[in-house]
Structures are given as structure tokens and as C-alpha cells.
C-alpha positions, 0 to 999 in steps of 0.5 A: 484501557485494554491491552489491544488499545495500548498496543495500537497506541504505539503504532503509526497510521499511514498518511495516504494509500500511496504511503501504505502501498510503498510500505507494503511493496518494500516490506514484501521485498525485505520479507523475501530477502530482495532487500539486504540492508534493512533498518527497522522502520515505524511500527504500523497499525496493520500487518503485511498480511492485512494489507495483502488480504484487503488488496486481494478482496478488492481485486476479487470483488472487481474494484481493482483490476489486474492492470492496476495491480501490475502498475502498483507493483511496477511503480512500487518497486521504483518507489515512486508514483507514475507521473501524468505529465510524462507521456509514457506514464500517462496511462499508468498514472490514470490506473494508479490514481484510480487504484489509490482511491479505491485502496484509500477508501478501504484502508480508511474504513479499516482505520489504517489511514489518518 
């Protein structure tokens, strides 16, 4: 078995796109110093830059919209998904669900989601 495979054996994949997006937004906050009390988390199969690159490519290819990215940021900061049954969040939930579907498909192809 090669060294790269051994390294990946100790890293955990995400369960779904939502988990990956929440991890990404939180980790970016830690990286930028917005979160002060950070404790080490689970080692992931990909790096922040990998996720950022994937999302950027999805946006540039037209598969994610600017509006979807804004909703992802807004609710990523809240560490929760918008709820379709809350009237004020209904449209955001629609955008969020569409974005999560696109991201999940791309992340599965990269081997980041179980």
C-alpha cells in the first residue's frame, strides 16, 4: 500500500454536502481568526482549498448561482440550513437544496462523501 493511501485511511469523509459546507464555513472562520476558541476536529479527506476550488468551478461553470452562494454563506455562518416551512426562509431553502444537490454530486465524484 502506498503512503498516500495510508494518509487517506486516517481521514474521514463527509456524510453529505451539508456537513461538508458547514465544515468549510466554520474552518474558514477559524482560519481568518473569527473563531477564537477552536479545538482540533476530525481530519478530513480534503483540504479547505480543495472545497473552495470545487465550489468556484461549479460557480464559474454556471452550476451554482451567486444567490445560492450567498444563501450558503448566510446559513453556513448560522450553522444551520434554511427551513422550508418557515415562510421567510422558504426561498432560501429552495436555493440551499439545489446547491447541496450540485455540491454533493461533485464531492461524491471527488470521493469526499461516503
